[in-house]
N, C-alpha and C positions, 0 to 999 in steps of 0.2 A: 672423617670425610662427611661433607654435607650432601644431602640427597639432591640429585639433579631435578630441575624444574618439572620435567615431564613425568617424574616419579612422584612428585608432590601433588596430591589431589586437591589440596586446599589453595594452591597458588591462584588458579583461575577464579575460584569462588570468592576469595577475598577481594580480588580486583573488581569483579562485577558488583559486589555489594557496595564497594566504595563508589563506583560509577553511579549507582542508583542514588546514593546520598548526594552526589554532586548535581543531581537534577537531570540526569539522562532520561529518566522516566517521563518527565514533563515534555521533553522533546518528542518522545514517541507519541504522547497524547496529541500534540499539535499535528504530527504527521498523519494520525488517523483521521483527524478532522479534515485535513487536506485531501486525504484519500477518498473520504466520503464525498466531498465537493467534486473531486475529479470523476468519481464513479457516476454521480448524478448527472454531471455535465455530459459525460460519455453516453449515458443512457438516453438523454434527451436528444443528443446528436444522432444516435442510431435510429431513434424513433422518427426524427425529422427526415433523415435520408431515406429510411425505409418507406415513409409515407410518400415522399416525392417519387421514388422508384415505382411504388405500387400505383400511384396516380398516372405516371407516364405509361406504364404497362397497360393499365385499364383503358386509358384514352386511345392507345394504339390498337387495342383489341376491338374497341367499339367501331372503328372505321370499317 
């Protein structure tokens, strides 16, 4: 009898190692670059919106 897949600890390991050879790792590198761009854009947007809100609050308090 062959061991079922869930009992074989090497089944998943072999698969992931093969995926890495196929260039899956390169895809993740590209994703991290996209994430950095997204984070920077998000930060800038938050700073801009925060600045506008602060300016509006400040100008309304001055009256």
